[in-house]
C-alpha positions in Angstrom: 24.0 -5.1 -29.0 27.5 -4.3 -30.3 26.2 -1.2 -32.1 24.6 0.0 -28.8 27.9 -0.6 -26.9 29.9 1.6 -29.2 27.3 4.4 -29.3 28.0 7.5 -27.3 24.8 9.1 -26.1 23.7 11.9 -23.9 21.1 11.0 -21.3 17.7 12.8 -21.7 17.7 16.3 -20.1 16.6 19.9 -20.7 18.9 22.6 -19.4 16.5 25.4 -20.1 13.7 23.7 -18.1 16.0 23.1 -15.1 17.0 26.8 -15.3 13.4 27.9 -15.5 12.5 25.9 -12.4 15.4 27.2 -10.3 14.7 30.7 -11.5 11.1 30.4 -10.4 12.2 29.0 -7.0 14.6 31.9 -6.5 11.9 34.6 -7.2 8.7 33.2 -5.8 7.8 31.6 -2.4 4.8 29.8 -4.0 7.0 28.3 -6.7 9.7 27.4 -4.1 7.1 25.4 -2.2 5.7 23.7 -5.3 9.1 22.6 -6.7 10.6 21.7 -3.4 7.7 19.4 -2.6 7.7 17.8 -6.0 11.3 17.4 -6.9 14.5 15.8 -5.5 18.1 16.8 -6.2 18.6 13.6 -8.3 15.9 14.8 -10.7 18.3 17.5 -12.0 20.9 16.5 -14.7 23.4 19.2 -14.2 25.6 19.1 -11.1 25.4 22.9 -10.5 21.6 22.7 -10.7 21.6 19.9 -8.1 23.7 22.0 -5.7 21.5 25.0 -6.1 18.3 23.0 -5.7 19.6 21.3 -2.5 20.2 24.8 -1.0 16.8 26.0 -1.9 15.1 22.9 -0.6 17.0 23.1 2.7 15.7 26.7 3.1 12.2 25.5 2.3 12.4 22.6 4.8 13.7 25.0 7.5 10.9 27.5 6.7 13.5 30.1 5.9 13.2 33.0 3.4 15.5 32.7 0.4 16.7 34.7 -2.5 19.8 35.0 -4.7 22.0 36.6 -2.0 21.0 34.1 0.7 21.5 31.1 -1.5 24.9 32.5 -2.5 25.8 32.9 1.2 24.6 29.4 2.0 26.6 27.9 -0.8 29.7 29.9 0.1 29.6 28.6 3.7 29.5 25.0 2.2 32.4 25.9 -0.1 30.1 25.1 -3.1 29.5 28.5 -4.6 32.0 28.1 -7.4 30.8 24.6 -8.2 27.3 26.1 -8.6 28.6 28.6 -11.1 29.1 31.6 -8.8 26.7 34.4 -7.8 26.7 35.5 -11.5 25.0 32.3 -12.5 22.5 32.6 -9.7 21.6 36.1 -11.0 21.2 34.6 -14.5 18.8 32.0 -13.2 16.7 34.7 -11.4 16.4 36.5 -14.7 15.7 33.2 -16.5 12.5 32.6 -14.5 9.6 31.7 -16.7 5.9 32.4 -16.1 4.8 31.2 -12.7 1.7 29.8 -14.3 3.9 27.3 -16.1 5.9 26.0 -13.1 3.8 22.8 -12.9 4.7 22.0 -16.5 8.4 22.7 -16.0 8.4 20.5 -12.9 6.6 17.7 -14.7 9.1 18.0 -17.6 12.0 17.6 -15.3 10.4 14.5 -13.6 9.9 12.9 -17.0 13.5 13.4 -18.1 14.7 12.1 -14.7 12.5 9.0 -15.0 13.9 8.3 -18.5 17.5 8.5 -17.1 16.6 6.2 -14.2 15.1 3.7 -16.7 18.3 3.8 -18.7 20.4 3.3 -15.6 18.3 0.3 -14.5 18.6 -1.2 -18.0 22.3 -0.6 -18.2 22.9 -2.3 -14.8 20.7 -5.2 -15.8 22.7 -5.5 -19.1 26.1 -5.5 -17.2 24.8 -8.2 -14.7 23.5 -10.3 -17.6 26.8 -10.1 -19.5 28.5 -11.5 -16.4 26.6 -14.8 -17.1 25.1 -15.2 -13.6 24.3 -18.7 -12.3 20.6 -17.8 -11.8 19.4 -15.4 -14.5 16.0 -15.0 -12.8 17.7 -13.0 -10.0 18.8 -10.5 -12.6 15.3 -10.4 -14.0 13.7 -9.9 -10.6 16.2 -7.2 -9.7 15.3 -5.3 -12.9 11.5 -5.8 -12.3 11.8 -4.5 -8.7 13.7 -1.4 -9.9 11.1 -0.7 -12.6 8.3 -1.1 -10.0 10.0 1.4 -7.8 10.4 3.8 -10.7 6.7 3.4 -11.5 5.7 4.3 -8.0 8.1 7.2 -7.8 6.8 8.5 -11.1 3.3 8.9 -9.8 4.1 9.7 -6.2 4.1 13.5 -6.6 1.9 14.3 -9.5 0.0 17.5 -9.4 -3.7 17.4 -8.8 -5.4 16.7 -12.1 -9.1 17.7 -12.1 -11.0 16.7 -15.2 -14.5 17.0 -16.5 -16.3 13.8 -17.4 -16.0 14.6 -21.1 -12.2 14.5 -20.8 -12.1 10.8 -19.8 -12.0 8.1 -22.4 -14.7 6.2 -20.4 -18.2 7.4 -20.9 -19.4 7.8 -17.3 -23.0 8.6 -18.2 -23.6 6.2 -21.1 -21.4 3.2 -20.6 -21.9 0.4 -18.0 -19.2 0.8 -15.3 -16.9 -2.1 -14.6 -18.0 -4.4 -11.8 -16.3 -4.0 -8.4 -13.7 -6.8 -8.2 -14.2 -9.2 -5.3 -11.7 -11.4 -3.5 -14.6 -13.5 -2.1 -18.2 -14.0 -3.1 -21.0 -16.1 -1.8 -24.2 -17.8 -2.8 -27.3 -16.9 -0.8 -30.4 -19.2 -0.9 -31.5 -17.6 -4.2 -28.4 -19.0 -5.8 -27.2 -15.7 -7.3 -23.5 -14.9 -6.6 -22.9 -11.8 -4.6 -19.8 -10.0 -3.4 -18.5 -10.4 0.1 -14.9 -9.0 0.4 -13.9 -6.5 -2.3 -10.5 -6.3 -3.9 -8.2 -3.2 -3.5 -9.8 -1.6 -0.4 -9.0 -0.9 3.2 -11.0 -3.3 5.4 -11.4 -3.8 9.2 -12.2 -6.8 11.4 -13.4 -5.9 14.9 -13.0 -8.7 17.5 -13.7 -9.0 21.2 -11.2 -10.5 23.5 -13.0 -13.8 23.9 -12.8 -14.7 20.2 -9.9 -16.0 18.1 -9.8 -13.4 15.3 -6.2 -14.3 14.4 -7.2 -17.9 13.6 -10.1 -16.5 11.5 -7.7 -14.3 9.6 -5.3 -17.2 9.0 -8.1 -19.3 7.6 -9.0 -16.4 5.3 -5.3 -16.3 4.1 -5.3 -20.1 3.5 -8.6 -19.8 1.5 -7.2 -17.0 -0.7 -3.9 -18.8 -1.3 -5.4 -22.2 -2.0 -8.6 -21.1 -3.9 -10.7 -23.0 -1.4 -14.0 -21.6 0.2 -13.6 -19.5 3.3 -15.8 -21.0 6.1 -17.2 -23.3 3.3 -19.3 -20.3 2.1 -17.2 -17.6 0.6 -15.6 -18.6 -2.7 -12.4 -17.0 -4.1 -12.7 -15.3 -7.5 -10.5 -14.5 -10.5 -9.7 -11.2 -8.8 -7.5 -13.2 -6.4 -5.4 -14.5 -9.2 -5.2 -17.3 -11.7 -7.6 -20.2 -10.8 -8.9 -18.1 -7.9 -5.6 -18.3 -6.0 -3.8 -15.2 -4.6 -0.7 -14.2 -2.7 -1.2 -13.1 0.9 1.0 -11.3 3.4 0.2 -11.9 7.1 1.8 -9.5 9.7 1.2 -10.5 13.3 2.2 -8.3 16.2 1.4 -10.6 19.1 2.8 -13.9 17.8 6.3 -15.2 17.4 7.2 -17.6 14.6 6.5 -20.8 16.6 3.1 -19.5 17.4 2.5 -18.6 13.7 3.5 -22.1 12.8 0.8 -23.5 15.2 -1.8 -21.1 13.8 -1.0 -22.0 10.1 -0.9 -25.7 10.8 -4.3 -25.5 12.6 -6.0 -23.4 10.0 -4.7 -25.5 7.0 -6.4 -28.7 8.4 -8.9 -29.0 5.6 -6.3 -28.4 2.9 -4.1 -31.1 4.3 -7.0 -33.6 4.5 -8.4 -33.0 1.1 -5.6 -31.4 -1.0 -4.7 -32.9 -4.3 -1.3 -32.6 -6.0 1.0 -29.8 -4.8 -1.6 -27.6 -3.2 0.1 -27.5 0.2 3.4 -26.6 -1.4 1.6 -23.9 -3.5 0.2 -22.4 -0.4 3.6 -22.2 1.2 4.8 -20.3 -1.9 1.8 -17.9 -1.8 1.7 -16.9 1.9 4.4 -14.7 3.4 4.5 -14.0 7.1 6.2 -11.6 9.4 6.3 -11.5 13.2 6.3 -7.9 14.6 6.5 -9.3 18.1 9.3 -7.5 20.0 9.6 -4.9 17.2 9.2 -1.2 17.4 6.8 -1.4 14.5 4.8 1.8 14.8 3.8 3.0 11.4 3.3 6.6 12.6 5.7 8.8 14.5 5.0 12.4 15.4 1.9 12.3 13.1 3.9 11.2 10.0 4.7 7.9 8.4 7.6 6.4 10.2 10.8 5.1 8.8 9.7 1.6 9.7 6.6 2.0 7.6 8.6 3.1 4.6 11.0 0.1 5.0 8.0 -2.2 5.5 6.3 -0.9 2.3 9.6 -1.2 0.4 10.0 -4.8 1.6 6.5 -5.7 0.4 7.3 -4.3 -3.0 10.6 -6.1 -3.2 9.2 -9.5 -2.2 6.0 -9.3 -4.2 5.4 -12.3 -6.4 5.1 -11.7 -10.2 1.3 -11.6 -9.9 1.5 -9.1 -7.0 -0.3 -9.3 -3.7 -4.0 -10.1 -3.3 -4.4 -9.6 0.4 -2.4 -7.9 3.2 -3.4 -8.8 6.8 -2.2 -6.8 9.8 -3.1 -7.9 13.3 -3.6 -6.2 15.8 -4.1 -2.5 14.8 -2.7 -1.2 18.1 0.8 -2.6 17.2 1.0 -0.3 14.2 -0.8 2.8 15.3 1.9 3.8 17.8 1.7 5.1 21.4 -1.6 6.9 22.2 -2.5 7.1 18.5 -5.9 5.5 19.2 -6.9 8.6 21.0 -5.8 11.0 18.3 -8.1 11.3 15.3 -5.4 12.9 13.2 -3.1 9.9 13.6 -6.0 7.5 12.8 -6.8 9.4 9.6 -3.1 9.3 8.7 -3.1 5.5 9.3 -6.1 5.0 7.0 -4.4 7.1 4.3 -1.3 5.0 4.6 -3.3 1.8 4.2 -4.9 3.3 1.1 -1.4 4.0 -0.1 -0.5 0.3 0.2 -3.6 -0.7 -1.8 -2.5 1.7 -4.6 1.2 1.3 -4.6 1.8 -2.4 -3.9 2.0 -4.7 -6.9 -1.4 -6.3 -7.4 -3.4 -3.5 -5.7 -4.3 -5.8 -2.7 -7.0 -5.4 -0.1 -5.5 -4.3 3.2 -7.4 -5.9 6.1 -6.4 -5.0 9.7 -7.8 -6.4 12.9 -8.8 -4.3 15.9 -9.5 -5.6 19.5 -12.3 -4.1 21.6 -13.9 -5.0 25.0 -17.0 -7.0 24.8 -18.8 -4.5 27.1 -18.2 -1.8 24.5 -19.6 -4.0 21.8 -22.8 -4.8 23.6 -23.5 -1.1 24.3 -24.9 -0.9 20.9 -28.1 -2.9 20.5 -27.4 -3.9 16.9 -23.6 -4.3 17.3 -23.1 -2.1 14.2 -20.4 0.4 13.6 -20.5 1.9 17.1 -18.2 -0.6 18.8 -15.0 0.9 17.6 -14.4 2.5 21.0 -15.1 6.0 19.7 -12.6 5.6 16.8 -15.0 7.0 14.3 -12.2 7.8 11.9 -11.4 4.1 11.6 -15.0 3.3 10.8 -15.3 6.2 8.4 -12.0 5.4 6.7 -12.4 1.7 6.3 -14.6 0.7 3.3 -15.6 -2.6 4.8 -16.1 -3.6 8.4 -17.1 -6.9 10.0 -17.5 -7.7 13.8 -16.6 -11.0 15.3 -18.0 -11.7 18.8 -19.5 -14.4 21.1 -23.3 -14.7 21.2 -25.1 -14.0 24.5 -27.8 -16.5 23.8 -26.8 -19.1 26.3 -24.4 -20.8 23.8 -20.9 -19.6 24.7 -19.3 -21.8 22.1 -21.0 -20.0 19.2 -19.5 -16.9 17.6 -21.1 -14.4 15.2 -19.6 -12.9 12.1 -21.6 -9.7 11.5 -20.9 -7.4 8.6 -21.7 -3.8 9.6 -20.3 -1.7 6.7 -19.6 -2.2 3.1 -19.3 0.6 0.5 -19.1 -1.9 -2.3 -21.6 -4.7 -1.5 -24.9 -5.2 0.2 -24.8 -5.9 3.9 -25.1 -9.7 4.4 -26.9 -11.6 7.1 -25.0 -12.8 10.2 -23.5 -16.2 10.2 -22.7 -18.3 13.3 -19.5 -20.2 13.6 -17.8 -22.4 16.2 -14.4 -24.0 16.7 -13.7 -27.8 16.7 -11.4 -29.4 19.2 -8.4 -28.3 17.2 -9.5 -24.7 17.2 -10.6 -24.7 13.5 -13.4 -22.2 12.9 -16.3 -23.5 10.8 -19.8 -22.4 10.0 -22.7 -23.6 12.2 -25.7 -21.7 10.8 -26.5 -19.3 8.0 -28.8 -18.7 5.1 -26.1 -19.3 2.5 -25.3 -22.3 0.3 -22.5 -24.3 1.9 -19.7 -25.3 -0.5 -18.2 -28.7 0.0 -14.3 -28.6 -0.1 
């Protein structure tokens, strides 16, 4: 430690590579676009290069033509031309431009050097905090872990498209058995062979009519995943949830304040309270995180782009993620997050699906993201088989989600009975419908199915 403290070192960097990239940006519109999209000013080590890059990126963002003279004029207006090395240095950079075919390699090299510097900074900050002998050292550890997670995400956020032939992969796609699709939940049909129900790491959708309590159903699902107990006494959690089949769940509710969420959680944890052994109820409280979006301007999309709120939401999920990561993210209802009139714009819906896929990839644990959508019962019954059609024309939602299940009241003279009907699954076979009903406390339970019921 003492040897490291006394050592003077120069952070990783490559001046020639930075000069190459800036030269390419000054002399080619295509290279300007590629580098401006892939890099940030902080990726450059030298101050003069940061200043020049910011001017070039501003021109790109404003859709303006740029060259050595225009950059010099812009920097002169900002009184930064001398700090950037004067127009003579800009001319040197323009002559320093490397082959445009290598711009991706230059950009990637700059990103790697910047990542190394960020790792060093995070480690140095953690070292200084630890040397202060904090009362709770785990806070220091968690801070370092969070920063490293962020760096990992940033490191892969703007990679160039990497197309490879099958022979270039370590895995043998043609000869070797592929890994099994990880499942959060599986079930036993009457033949006794376990089969998948809800896959891990996908975007999933629950469609519910107004006369069913889809929020309660989702809360029961969260309790099952967090406690490792069967969902509806049928669907068992798996090791993909986490150790001992127990996972960490986030529930975001747009129509419910915290007192209402309290009532929902209390109602849906009935079986756990009645049969739990040891500290299971405490463990559930440590595994389920909730957030009320009620009263919030929580649209994830603004003007066709991810909103600032979405970025803050994603950042918060990363920062609060348990060590094992998230297993399941629940968002209810969809309309709260799509934004004004987004349900009528296919482009916004496609953007929303892509953002949900981003969460499955970037959040610790690679969770399943399950969102709930409300539709009118009349729309549901327009389709004879109640399949994928009931999404009120939102075909982009159905196309984008890899798993869809509908939840509705039966029209067979038994108004107290609801039906859970899987209509789409890209990863498992479509299962048979099951019938459920609520007890006097509002707890949803199975009434009839062809599956083996698991006793709590």
